[in-house]
C-alpha positions in Angstrom: 0.0 0.0 -0.1 1.7 3.2 -1.2 -0.9 5.9 -1.4 1.4 8.8 -0.8 0.5 9.7 2.8 -3.0 8.6 3.0 -2.2 5.2 4.5 -3.0 6.4 8.0 -6.2 7.8 7.2 -7.2 4.6 5.2 -6.1 2.1 8.1 -7.7 4.3 10.7 -11.1 4.7 9.0 -11.3 1.2 7.4 -14.0 -0.8 9.7 -12.7 -3.6 11.6 -14.8 -6.2 10.0 -13.2 -5.3 6.7 -9.6 -5.3 8.0 -10.1 -8.6 9.8 -10.8 -10.2 6.3 -7.2 -9.3 5.0 -4.6 -11.7 5.3 -1.6 -9.6 4.7 -0.8 -5.8 4.1 2.6 -4.4 2.8 2.5 -0.6 3.8 4.8 2.2 3.2 4.3 4.9 5.9 5.9 8.3 5.5 7.3 9.0 9.0 11.0 8.2 7.3 10.8 11.4 5.3 8.9 13.4 8.2 5.6 13.5 6.0 3.7 11.7 8.9 4.6 11.9 12.3 5.8 8.8 14.0 3.2 8.9 16.8 0.5 8.6 14.2 2.4 5.5 12.7 2.7 3.9 16.0 -1.0 4.5 17.0 -2.0 3.0 13.7 0.0 0.1 14.3 -1.4 -0.4 17.7 -5.0 -0.5 16.3 -4.0 -3.2 13.7 -2.2 -5.3 16.5 -5.6 -5.2 18.5 -7.4 -6.3 15.5 -4.9 -9.4 15.4 -2.1 -8.3 12.9 1.5 -9.0 13.6 4.0 -6.3 12.2 7.4 -6.5 11.1 9.3 -3.2 10.1 11.5 -4.3 7.2 13.4 -0.6 7.0 15.9 0.5 9.0 14.9 4.1 9.6 11.0 4.7 10.1 8.2 2.3 8.8 8.4 2.8 5.1 8.5 -0.8 4.5 6.3 -2.5 7.0 4.6 -5.9 6.7 1.5 -6.9 8.5 0.0 -10.3 8.7 -3.2 -11.1 10.1 -2.7 -14.0 12.8 -6.1 -15.0 12.6 -6.2 -15.7 9.0 -2.3 -16.9 8.7 -1.7 -18.9 12.0 1.2 -17.0 12.8 2.5 -17.6 16.7 5.3 -16.2 18.6 
Protein backbone atom coordinates (compact mmCIF):
# COMPACT_ATOMS: atom_id res chain seq x y z
CA UNK A 1 0.00 0.00 0.00
CA UNK A 2 1.63 3.19 -1.17
CA UNK A 3 -0.96 5.93 -1.45
CA UNK A 4 1.28 8.93 -0.89
CA UNK A 5 0.59 9.72 2.73
CA UNK A 6 -3.04 8.57 2.93
CA UNK A 7 -2.14 5.18 4.44
CA UNK A 8 -2.82 6.32 8.01
CA UNK A 9 -6.24 7.73 7.16
CA UNK A 10 -7.25 4.62 5.24
CA UNK A 11 -6.12 2.20 7.96
CA UNK A 12 -7.67 4.26 10.75
CA UNK A 13 -11.06 4.67 9.09
CA UNK A 14 -11.42 1.22 7.56
CA UNK A 15 -14.00 -0.76 9.54
CA UNK A 16 -12.58 -3.60 11.65
CA UNK A 17 -14.80 -6.14 9.86
CA UNK A 18 -13.07 -5.33 6.57
CA UNK A 19 -9.53 -5.28 7.98
CA UNK A 20 -10.11 -8.62 9.70
CA UNK A 21 -10.73 -10.22 6.28
CA UNK A 22 -7.27 -9.21 5.00
CA UNK A 23 -4.44 -11.74 5.32
CA UNK A 24 -1.47 -9.47 4.64
CA UNK A 25 -0.71 -5.81 4.17
CA UNK A 26 2.53 -4.31 2.91
CA UNK A 27 2.51 -0.61 3.65
CA UNK A 28 4.77 2.39 3.15
CA UNK A 29 4.31 4.82 5.99
CA UNK A 30 5.92 8.20 5.42
CA UNK A 31 7.53 8.78 8.83
CA UNK A 32 10.99 8.24 7.34
CA UNK A 33 10.74 11.55 5.47
CA UNK A 34 8.77 13.46 8.14
CA UNK A 35 5.52 13.59 6.13
CA UNK A 36 3.74 11.53 8.78
CA UNK A 37 4.44 11.91 12.51
CA UNK A 38 5.91 8.77 14.08
CA UNK A 39 3.24 8.89 16.80
CA UNK A 40 0.50 8.52 14.18
CA UNK A 41 2.25 5.50 12.71
CA UNK A 42 2.60 3.89 16.13
CA UNK A 43 -1.05 4.60 16.95
CA UNK A 44 -2.16 3.02 13.68
CA UNK A 45 0.03 -0.03 14.27
CA UNK A 46 -1.43 -0.37 17.78
CA UNK A 47 -4.93 -0.43 16.27
CA UNK A 48 -3.89 -3.10 13.78
CA UNK A 49 -2.21 -5.17 16.51
CA UNK A 50 -5.45 -5.07 18.52
CA UNK A 51 -7.29 -6.36 15.44
CA UNK A 52 -4.97 -9.36 15.28
CA UNK A 53 -2.16 -8.21 13.01
CA UNK A 54 1.50 -8.95 13.59
CA UNK A 55 3.89 -6.35 12.15
CA UNK A 56 7.47 -6.50 10.92
CA UNK A 57 9.36 -3.33 10.15
CA UNK A 58 11.57 -4.14 7.18
CA UNK A 59 13.22 -0.72 6.96
CA UNK A 60 16.14 0.46 9.04
CA UNK A 61 14.73 3.94 9.71
CA UNK A 62 11.04 4.68 10.05
CA UNK A 63 8.30 2.38 8.85
CA UNK A 64 8.43 2.94 5.10
CA UNK A 65 8.57 -0.79 4.50
CA UNK A 66 6.26 -2.54 6.96
CA UNK A 67 4.68 -5.96 6.58
CA UNK A 68 1.55 -6.90 8.50
CA UNK A 69 0.07 -10.36 8.72
CA UNK A 70 -3.30 -11.23 10.20
CA UNK A 71 -2.62 -13.86 12.89
CA UNK A 72 -6.24 -14.98 12.76
CA UNK A 73 -5.99 -15.88 9.08
CA UNK A 74 -2.32 -16.84 8.67
CA UNK A 75 -1.82 -18.74 11.94
CA UNK A 76 1.40 -17.03 12.98
CA UNK A 77 2.61 -17.69 16.52
CA UNK A 78 5.35 -16.10 18.62
